[in-house]
Each structure stands twice: as structure tokens, then as C-alpha cells.
N, C-alpha and C positions, 0 to 999 in steps of 0.2 A: 535433602543429603547433607550430613555432618559436614561442616567445611574444615576437613583436616587433610585436603589434599597438599600437593606439593605447593600450589599457591598459597595455601592457609599457612602452611610451614613458612613460608618467604615471609608472609605477614606477621605470622606472630612472633618471628624471632626477633622483630625490632619494634614495632609499635602496635596499639589498637589503632587501625587505619579504617576509614571508611570512605568511599567517594562515588562522583558521578559528576560528570561536569554540568555546571548551570550556566547556560548562556544568560546574560545580563540583557534584560530589554529595558523598557521604559514603563513601568506599571504606576498605576495610580500611586500616590504617597502612602506609606504607612500611616496607621494611626497617630495622630498627633501625640507627642510626649504628654504623658500624665503628669499631675504632681507627683514626685517623687518625696517621699519621707523624708524629713529633715536630715542632713548628713550627720553621723554620728560624731560629735565632737571630740575633738582631741584635747585631753585635759593638759595644762600648761605642765611644760618640761617633760611629758611621755614622748618618747620618741616615736616617729611614724614607722609603724611596722609593715613591711612588704612580706607577701607569702610567694614563694616561688614553687612550682609544680612541675616537676619534669614528665617527658612521655615515657611509655613503657607497655603499651598495650596493657593486658588484663593485670600486669603488675601495679599500674596506676591504680587499681581499687584500692590499694592499700593507702593511698590519699584520704580516702574517706575516714580509716582508723584515724590517721593524724590529726583531721579536723576533729573528731570525737574527742581527743585529748586537750586538744587547744580551748574547745568550750568549756570541757570540764576544769581547766586549770584557769579559766577567765582570761586567756590572751586575745584582745582584741587585734584583728587585721584590717588595716587602712587601704592596702592597696593588693592586687593580686595579679600576678603575671604566671601563664603556663603556657604548654607546648603539647601538642597531641592529646593524648589521653590526661594530661595534666590542664590542658585547656578546657576538656570537658569538665572535671572535677572543679577546677576553678571557676569556670564561668558559671555553672551551675549555682555554687556556694555564691558567688558575688551576686546574682539574681535575687541573693535573698533566701532561697533554700537552706535549713539547717543540716549540719551532719547527721542527725539523726533521720530526717526527712530523706536526704540524700541516701543513706543506707536501706532503709526501708523501702524506697522507690528502687533502685539498683538490685535488691535482692529478689523483686518481682520479674525481672526482666529474662525473657528465654532468649539467651544470647546466641543459640543455634538458629532461631528462627530470624533474630536481627539482621544477620547476615546473609539470608538465604537470596539466591539470584532472583527468584520469583516468587510471588504471592503461594499461599497454602495452595495444593492442587484442587481442592475443593471450591475455590473462588474461581478457577479459570473457566473460559467457554469451553463447550464440548470438543470445539474443533481443536484447541490447544492440548485437551486432557488426551484425545485419541492418539495423538502423535507420541505419548508417553508409551505406548504399546510397541512401538516401533523403533525407538530410539530413546536413549536415555537424554535427559533433558539437562545435562550438566555443561554441556559444552555447546555454543552457538557460535558459528560463523557467519559472514554476510559477504555478499558479493556488490559492490557498488561502483560506479564507473569502469567497469571491466577489470576491478581488481578484487582480489580476495582479501578481506579486512577480519580483522579480530577484535573483540571488544577492548575498549581502552583500560578496564577494570575487571578481575576475575571474581570479584564479590561486589555486591549491590550495596548500597549505602540509603536504600530506600527506607528501612526499617529503623535506623539509627536516627535519620534525618525527622522521621515522623516523631521519634521518641525525644529528641532535642525540641522539636517546635512545642510538643506538648508542654514539656517543663518549664519552657522560657514564655509561654504565653502571658504570665502575669507583667512580664515587662517588655510586652512586644512592641509599645509604643515608645521605647525609649532607643534612640538612634546613636546617643554619645555615650560610649561606655563609662565615662567618668560621671555619668550621671545615674548609673545602677547603684544600688544599694551600697555595694563595696565597687569602687573605681576597679577596672579589670582591663587587661591586654593580653590578646592571643597572638601567637606568633606563627607564620606560615613562611613557606620558601616561594619566591617567585622563581617558576621555572624556566622563564626565558633568561633571568639574568643572574639566578643563583645566590641572590640575596634575600636576607631575611625582609619580610614584610609584617610588620606590627600592625595588628588590627585593631583600632582604637575607637571605631565607630560604624554604623552600620545594621545589618540585621544579625543581632547576637547569634541566633542558630546557625546560620550560614556561617559567620566567623568561627563557631566552634568545628564545625564540620572540616572547615578549609583548613584549618591546623593541623588536620590527621587525614593525610592524602598519599599514601606511599603510590609512586606512578607504577603502572604494571599490575597492581594488586586492586586499588581502588582508583577511579578516576578522579583527576585533580579538579579543581572547581576553577569557576571565573568570576572575580570580583572586580569590577570597575575596569574592565577591560584586560586584567591580567589573569595569567593561569597560575593557580596556586597548588603547591603540592605541600607534604607534610613539614610542620616546621622542625622537626627533629633532625632532618638534613644539616640545618645550620648553627640551630640555635636550641638544643634539647631541654637547656638548663637556664632560662633567660632572666639571670641575675643582673645583668645589664639594663633589660626593661623595666625591672621593678625599682631600680635605682633611678632611672628616669622618671618615673613617676613621682618621684618625692621622698622615696623610702629612705630613712636614717638608718635603718639596720633590716636586716632580711632573715627570715625563716626559710631555709631551702630544704625542700624534700627530694631526694633523688632515688629513683626506683628503676632507672634504665637497665637494659638487659646487659649484663657482662659479657664480655669478650670470652667465647667458648674455647675450650681446650682443642688440642691436636687432633684430636679422635673424631671431632665433628667434621673434619675437611676432607672426606673420603668421598663426597658427592658434590655435584652442582649446587644444590640447595644449600649445603652446609658452609659452600666457600662462599657464595652469595650472601647468605646470613652474616657471615664473619665479616664481610666486607663492610657491610652497612653498620655492623655494630663498632667496627672500628672507627668509620668516619663519625659516627655519634658520638662516642667515647673521647674522642679528640675534642671536639668543642664542648663536652662536658668537663674535661679537665681545664680548659681554658676559663670556663664560668668559676669552677671551683677555686681556682688559682685567685680569683679575684675577691674572695671573702675576706674580711677582717676578724679579729677579735670580738666585735661586738655581735657579729651574725653567728647564728645557730643551724649547723647542718644536721638533718635526720635522714638516716640511710636505712630503712628497715632490712632486716636480713630476710629474705625471700626463700631461702635454700634453692631448693629444686624448683621450685614453682616458677612457669613459663609464663611468656606474654601471652600465650594462647589458653591458659588455664582459667577460662571466664565463669565455669561452672564451679569454681572453687573460691567464690567471692566470700564466702565467710573468713576462709582461712587468711585472704589477702588483709581483709579489714582488722582481723585479729592481729596479724602480725605487724602492721602498722601502727594499731594501738599499743602493741607491747613496745615497739621502739620508742615511739613518743613518751611513753609513759616511764620508760627507763631514763629518759633526760629531762624529766620533770623538774629536777633543781634548778637546770639552765632555763628552762620555759619559765619558771616563777619570776626571773628578771625582767619578763616583759608583761606580768599579769598586771590586773587592776584590781581595786576593791569590788564586793558584789554590787553596789549600787552603780557605782560606773560602769561595770560591765553590763548589768539589766539595762541601762539605758542605752548604751551602745547597741545593744540585742533588739531594744525594741524599736530603735530609728531602723534597723535593716529591713522590718516587717512592712511587707508589701500586702495593701489591702487588694482583696480580689474585686474587681467591678462586674457589674451586670454583663452578661453576654449580648452583644450587639446583634440587632436585627438586620439580617443581610438584605441590603437593597439590589445587591447584582452578584452573579457568579460569573468569572471569566477564564479564560486559558490563555496562557502565554507561552511561547516557545514550540508551538506546533506550526510546522511548515508542509511537510509531505502529508501529514495525518489532519483530519478533521476533527480535532478534539471536540468541538461544538456538538457533533453528533451524539456525544454521550451525555450531554447535559441534562436531558429529560430523565434518565435513567439514575441519577447521583441523588444521595440522600440529601445533600446540602441544595437548598432552594431558595430563590429570593422570595421574600415574606417570612422566613421562618428564623429564629433565634440560631446564632451560631452554636453548633455543638462540636467538640473536639471528636468525639467518638464518630459523628457521622463524617467529618472531614476525613478522619484517617480512614475510615472504610471507603469513602471515594476515593482517597489516594490508592488504596488496593485495587478497587476496582479499574482506575485507569492504567494501573501497573500491569494488570492482569490481561490487558490486550496485546501486550508482547511488543508495544511499538516504542517504549521510551526506557531510557535508560536511567533517568531521574524523574521522580513525580514529588512535588511537595507543594504546600499549600502557604499562603499569607494573608493574614487579615490586614485589609488596607481601608483608607478613605479617600475619596475623590474630592476635586475641587468644589463640589456643592455640600461636602460635608458629608456625604452618604458612607455608610458602612458597607464594606463587601468581601467577598472570598475569591481570591485569585489562586488558580493552581497553575504552578509553575513547572513546565514540562521540558525534557531534554529528550528530543528524539534520539535512537540509537545511530550512533555514527556510521554503523556497518551495516545499515538497512538501506534500501527495504526488501532486499532479497535475503532471505535468512538460510544457512545450510545446518543441518544437523546430521551428524555420521555414525552409524553404529555396526556393530557385527553379531552375527549367529553363528556360534561353533557350537557342533555337539558331537559326541562319539559314545558308543556304549563299549569300548574295549573290547568289541567281537568283529571289527573289519567293517562297521558301519559308520561314518562319519558325514557330516553335511558342513557347509560352508558358505555364508554368504555375507556381501557387503552391502549394508543400505545407508541411503541418503535420501533425506528428506528436506525439500525445498518448499517454501513458503515465500510468495510476494505480497506484501501487504499492499493497501492502498493503491489499486488499479486506477481508482476514481475517487471523487468527494464522497460517493455512497459508502465507501469501504469495501469494496469489491474485493477478493484475493484469490489467487491461484495457487493451490498445492500440488505437491507432486512428491511421491514416495516411489523411488526407484529400489529396487533389490537385484544385485548382480550374483551370481554362483551357482550352489547346488538348484536352488528354485529361483529363477529369474522371475521377476514382476513388474509392474508398472502401473501405479494409481495416479489418476489424476482428476482435478476437481476445482471447477470454476464457480465460485461462490459471491452470490450479490445481494447485499440486504435491500430489504424495499422499503422500508421507514415507514410503513403502515403502520395505523394506531388501532389495530383489531388487537385484543387479547392483551394479557398483562404486560408483556413484554415490549411492546411497541418498536419490534424489529423482527417482523417477518422477513423470510430471504427465498430465494430460488437458488439451485444448485444443480450444476449438471457434471456427472461423474462418468468415468470410463475406467476401466480396469483390464488387465490380461497379464496372467500367470500361466508358467510352465513348470511341472514338475513330475518327476518319476514316481510312479506308483507300483508297488509290489502287492500282489495278489496272493492268496493262501486258499487251499483247498480248504480250510475250515479253521477257526481261531485257534486250535491246537496244532493244525496241520501242517505241513510242508508248505513251500513256496509253491504256488501253480503257474507262476510268469510274473513278467513285467511290463508295463504300459508308459506310455508318456502322456499325460493329460495336459491338455492345453485347454485353459479357461478363459473366457471374456464376457466383461458385463458392460453395459451403458444404462444410465439411468438419467432422468430429470425429475427433482423432488421439489415440492414446496414445503417450507418448514418454519418452525419458530424455535429460537432458543429460549431456554429458561434459565437465562442468567448463568450462574455457577452450579445450576441444580442439574441441568440435563438438556434435553435436545428432543423435539417432536419432527418427523419428516413423513410425508405421503407423496407417493409420485408412481411412476411408471418406468418399466425398465425392460432390457431385453438382455438374455443371457445365453449363452453357446459353451457346451463343454464336448470335447472332442478327444477321445480316447485311440489311441494308436499304438498297436501291439510292437515290443520291442523283443520280448522272448516268451516263448509258450512251452510247458513242460511236456504236455501231449493235447490233442484235440479234444479230448474228451473233459478233461478237468482244467484246463486252462482256459483264461479269458479270451475275448472276442473283441476286435475293433468295434465302436459303437459312437454314436452322435447324440446329442440332447440340444433340443432347444426351446428355451422357455420366454414366453412373453406374457406381461401382465403388471398387474399394479401391487403396490405394497404399502403398508404402513409400519413405521419403525419409532420406537419410542427408547430414549435412554435416559436413565437415571444414575448419575455417578457421582458419588460424596467419597471414594476411597483416597485416602491420604497419599497414597503411593499406588502405581500402577503394579508393582512386584512386590511381594513380602509387605503387604499393607499392615498397618497396625491398628487402623480405626477405619470405620467407615462401612459403605455399603455401594454397591454397582448393580443395576439391574437392567439387563437389555431385553426387549421383547420385539417381534417382527412377525408380521402376518403377509402373506403374500398369496395371490391367485392368478390364473389365467389359462393360457392355451400350452400344452407340451407338445413338440413334435421329437418323437426318437426314432434311430435306425439301428440295429444291431443283426448282425449276421444276415442281412439281406431283408429281415423283417422291418415293415415301416409301422408306426403307431401314432396316431394323435389323438389326444384327450385332454380333458381340463385336470388342472392340478390345483393342489393347495399346499401350503407350507407354514408351520408356525415353529418359532425357534423362540425359546427362553432359556436367558442365560442369569445367573444372579449369584453374587458372591459377598460376602460380609465378614468384617474382622471388628474384633476386639481385644484390648488390652487389659491387662490386669498388673496392677503394680510397675508399669512402664515397661517391664521386661518379658512378661508373659502374654502370648498372644495366641487367640483361638481364630482359625479361619476356616469358613463353611462356604461351599460352592456346590450349587446345583445348575446342571444344564439337561433341557429335555428339546428335542427336534423331532420334527414330524413331517415328512414329505410325503402328502396324500397321493394317490396312484403310482407311487414308486417312480423308479427311472430304469431305463434299459442299459444305464453303463455298466462296464465290467465290474466296477468297484462302487458301492452305493454313495449318495452324497455324502453322508456324514460317515466320520470315523473315530476310532478309540484306540489307543495304545502309545506308549511313550511316557517318559518320566511326568508323573502327577496327572496322565492322562486316562489313568488305568495302568499303573505302574507293574513292570512285568510281562507286559504284552509289548511287541513291535510296534511302532507308528503304522498305522493304518492296518493292523492285523485283525482289528474287529471293525466292520463295516457294514453300512445297512442304510435303510431310508427312514428309521424310527430308531431314535436314541434316547436312553436315560443315562445319566453319570451324576454321581454325587460325591462329594469329597470332603474330609473332614481333616483339618491340618492343626498342629501345635507347633509353634517355634519360640525359643528363647534368646532374647536380644545379648549379645556378647559387647565386650568393649569396641566400640568403633576405631577400627586402624584408619590410616589414611587412605584415601580416595573412596571411602565407602562412608554409607551411614550407620554401618553397623553389620558385624557379622551375625548369624542365626543359625541355630541349630536346632533340629526338630525332625517331625516324623508327620506322615500322611498316612490315612486310611482310607480307600477308595472302593467303590461299586459301580458297575454299570454295564450296559451291552447294547447292543445295536441289533437290529432285525430288518431283513428285507420287506417283509410283509405284514400288515398290522395285526393280522390275527396271528402272529406267532409273538406279540409282546406278552412278556410275562414278568412278573416282578420275581417269581422264584427262579429264572434263569439269569440272575444277576450274576456277574462274574466280580471277583473282588480282588484287588491289588493294594500295595503298601510301598513305602520308601521311608527310609532314614537319611537324612541329608544334612549337610552344613551350606549355607547360602549367604550372600552379600549382594547388597544393591550398589554395584560400582558405576563409577563415571562412563564404564563403556556398556553398561548393560547389566541386569542380573545374573549372577554366578552361581553355580550349584554343582556340588558334588555329593552323589548319593548312592545308595545302596537300594535296589527295587527287588520286590518279590511278588508274586502272584501263585497262588495255590494251584491253578489250571494253566498256569504259563510258565515264567521262568525266572531266576535268580541272576542279577546282573550289577553292573556299576553305569553309572552315567556321568558325564562331565560337560556342562553345557555354559556357554556364555552367551548371552542373550535371551531371547523369547522363547520360553520351553515350549 
């Protein structure tokens, strides 16, 4: 989901922030400092020039445009000090990257994905994916030590940390920032004392990350035992830091978020944003007051562009470049000749060394979880050369477990001189009991409505093997409870090296409306209570899917609530099934609802013995059941999506229930028919949908408008199945994938059914 909810508005109104606690341990020493190219010499009589870059979120991308002009006008920079986004741009430039390289690399960044709270859905385990169909994944709470806890930050910094780690690899062995190609300082805030913390040594990627950590939006970091937040809180324009580094003159680039007008103060978010802007602006004004006539202030005019407009990077860079170019006469006072600048630039160049061969791979920071259990499945392995793409893939794999708030890596060298890879982990402070809450609301504007509250609970790491306990509870129109105890076996059979055994149980109660015929009136109402218990042996296929085989026992009981008359109405009935099943799931959808790419295929076959009773008649016989459910989506031009779905279900030997095991009807489940109006034991259904993605508003990843064409039917007996008997339906809708679940408003029509309206929040 695109991060433009209330928390993102709070974030982007002040700085680009990213965060996640980093509990310091005692790792092997980082790779020893390599020889740094000769420091660019300062010509006699030339002043020592300091560059000061402010924070400002996406607005800080304008710094790149200013740097392009500085390079074009041959202005050498001797020291750099930056805060928040200014620390990011300044630190990367200090590491030896040129302005052109910075622009090229940052233009390739998918900023929406960068701050996603979890990895792409395709990379999650099937257990995590299945929860998406019950509740939206946007909000996760925790239960720990008897307290209900919330995450320390609303957005993840995992993507940003991987990006910074990749960009700073050429200088990974440099611990003292004075030894960088350009001496550098980052400013953070000590959250315990409220004082500025100037970061001059350590892990450069961590220092950049620490400088931009707004509390409540991104979790703070921990460095040398201190909790660090965003430096903009105390020193958003660190002129004093640059002077302390020996700068004779400073070039100051201020792109901070200006104080907003009165019209923005009508909401909690607006007031909070304004409060932070005021605090920041106060320390910025103090810094500006310290400038002298020898210094130069560059303040790009960014107009209505906000600190959240990351997708407008080209505009930011261009505006920063235009403002700096407008002050080219003043910049000429700091310029050097061609030969002098060439020597300065060449001295900043860092030669890339060969990738070291990994002697070991270790994990740090995992206490409740047994991270070592994942070692065999990582792409980075001892004996192989280090590869940044493999390391980043491993970071995503570890993050996909759902156990960690932060996952980072670092190349280190131990006392024996061996090179290794250490994954630094921060377990979620609100775990190991995780809660997600959702809603199901539906109405057809004709008197039919339903309401359900849903809670998903997952308890991670019951033991060192990684056992989990999952529960899904639904309270409302259709109460239900599902529970599963899942235990990995650690077997080395098959490609995944991770077979499992799972015991599941579920019970559900719902009211069923029966009809004389699909076009006919209601014949009665009954209450169906169903329960199932199963034990499965299975194998996960990583992020690809899952295979299960096991035994199960299911029971369906229909109790009459209302009957129109004895001839046409339903009768009370029971059905007991005992058997074995084989189920395979392949799920590569990018989103559970309104997907834009990917596919999902679910196949299940079951067989065994059925015992049924209806109207005093008892029957015992063998049964077979085949279910296939497939969906695929593809998007053209990022906005136009075609979604195809197919479902085929078949219950051999039928059932004695008043309503068949399978039903159609409802929004996009044969639109124009009421839920359950078409029922039987043999079902065919297909749907083709098209939707267009509109501009994403707050709390969603986008509004979609589109239509669906559907065909299907259900039959009681196998001999009645006929493609010529398919019914059709269609819908036109507006939908959104929100933080509370999918939201739809649509018009439905069926030539042999009805025309009506639907409003749904939650699973359709």
C-alpha cells in the first residue's frame, strides 16, 4: 500500500525519516580501514569550504541539483555537515559519489517500496500470505508481558538501510569520517537528553540512518548505548558543526519545510505538523543568524512541492540546480582552476576492491527467535564471494519471517583476519504475540446487511524449532474460529529443507437463505454450523507456495429457522466427512485484493467416507472432492489492469444438506444474484475484470474504477452440469485497498437475476 496515510502525512510534513532500533552488540571488528586516496590538497590561500545541507524530506533531493552546479562551476568542498535528508545526500557525496552518480542512482529508487512495512507479498511465506485474505496487513499490534503494544514506528527503514548499505560499501572499512574522501559529520538528536549528537565515526550507513529517525514514525536507532532520533529536532542546519570541522566559509543549502498557513490547522495532523515545523524553523533561524558576508546561502524555491513528493525527484533536482545556477556569480568566488579541480576530484575517487570470500555468516540481535535456523536457506554462504544482491535478498528473506523490525547486514573481519557477513537483527519490541484487526461490512441497499469484526492472532517462536500458534476469530453475522499449531520439522528432504506438521481446527456458524430456484422466491432459512479438524504434513516452497497432505474430519449441521411450506422448504440435515486430502497453493499475487500483477493457484483433492442424515433418511457412502481456484492479474502502463479468475469445484456423490456445499451469488461472485442464491455440489465460475488505478489518496494504495464480466452456475447432480446452462452477471465499481481492508461500491446486474447496488468493506 502506498504510504500516504496519516502517519505518512506526519512524516512527510517535516523530514524524510526512516527508522528501526539497532541494539548494539559486540560484533567482530569491521573490515580494517583501507588506504584512502590522498586527501585533496588545499591550495595556499584558498579558504577551507564547508557544505551544510539541511533536512527536509523529499525536498532534500534538491541538494543533488545544487551539487551538480558546484561540480560544474569547479567549487571544491573540503568538509560536509548534514542533517536528516541532508545527511543522506551529504554523506553519500562525502563517500566519493559524484552528483551525477547520485542523481542516476536515486532516480532508480522505488520510493513507495522503499518505506514499505514488509517485503513484497510474493516473498512472504504462505502462512503470512493467507492472513491477507482475512485482514489488511497495514496495522499490526502486539501483546507482550500482559500489555497491548504498538510498533515504535509506523514505517519500516529496512529498504532505506539496504540502500545506504549498498551505496556505502566502497568505504565500509572507514571508521573515522575524517578519513572519507571528504570529511563528514551527521547530526542526530539524543532522545534521552535532547542534545545534538554529532556523529564523526563508526558505521557510515548507520550514522546516515540515525540522522533521520522521527519518533513515532520511524523507530529511533541505538548507537553506543544512546537512543538517537532525527537531528532536525535540534540542529536542522548544522552550520556550527561545519565551522568546528575547520571550515573558513560555508555554503549553506536550506530546503526545510516552511511553516504552513492557518488553513492547515484544522486537524490533529495539521497541528502536529505545524508544531514540528515551528521547532525546526527556530533552530534553522539560529543557524542562519550565524552566517557572515563570506558565506553563501542557497535556498531553492520549491513552491508547492512537499516533503512527501518522492516521485517528483526530477523536479526537485531541477529546482535545486536552477537556484544554484542563479547564484553562479557568488559561487565563482569559491571556484578553482580546471587543473586544481581535476586534482581535487581525482583524489576523491575510491577504487573498488575485490569482493571478499566469506569465511562465516553470523546473526546478531536475535533472542526470542532462532535466526540461525534460517542459515541454510540464505543465498550468502561461507566459501562464496560476497555479493550485494545476494545479501539484500537475504535481508528480505529474514524480514519476511515477520519477526524483525530491522534487518541489516555488515561485512566484518574477525581477529584471525577472516572476512565474514553479519546480519544485524532487531526483534519486534511488540512481539511475540501479534494481533491484526479487520472489519467486514456489506449491504445491498435492499435490507440485507452483514457485519463482522475479525481478529488474527499469531504467536511466534513457541520453541527453538520455530513453532507457531495462529488464531482467526470472527464475531458478528457469521461467527467463526480457526486455530492452527504449526511446527517445522527441520528435515532435509526436498528442496526447502523445512518440512512441517500442522494441526488445525475450525468452527463456523452462519445463516443460510434457501430459494425455490435461482430465479424463485425464498423457500426458507436455516442455520448452518460447520466444523473441521485436520492434521497435515507439508512442505513450504519459500515464497512460492505450499504443499500439504493429511487427514481430516468435517461436520455440517443445518438447523431450520424458517420454512415457507413443507413441500418447497428445506429440511434439517447433517453431513459427516472423514477422509484424506492433498492441497497445493502457489501464490505470487502482489496484493490479495485488487492485485496488479501475479497469479494464485489453489488445488485440493479429498476423498473418504460420508455419512448424512436428512428427513429421517440415513446414507453412508464414499465421497470425492476436487477444488481448483485460479486468479491472475497483469498491468499495462502501470494503470490498466486485467484480472482473470476461474473456479471449479466438484463434490462427488453429492450431499444431503438443504443447500449444496458450494454457492454463487453476491458482488463479483456472480453479480446480480444474492449470496447463496445459486447452490449445488458441482460448480463452475469464471470472471474477467478490468480496473484503472486512479491517484492514490490517503490510507490507500490507490482508488480503482472498473468493471467485471462473470459467468457460472452450480448443479446438484453431476449429470446436470452443462456449459450451455451458465448464468451471467456483471458489475461496475469503484474500489480501494485501504488500511482497513478492500472497499467497494458497485452497481451489479444479471440478465436472469437482479440489478442493484453494493457497498462492501472487507473481503467480498
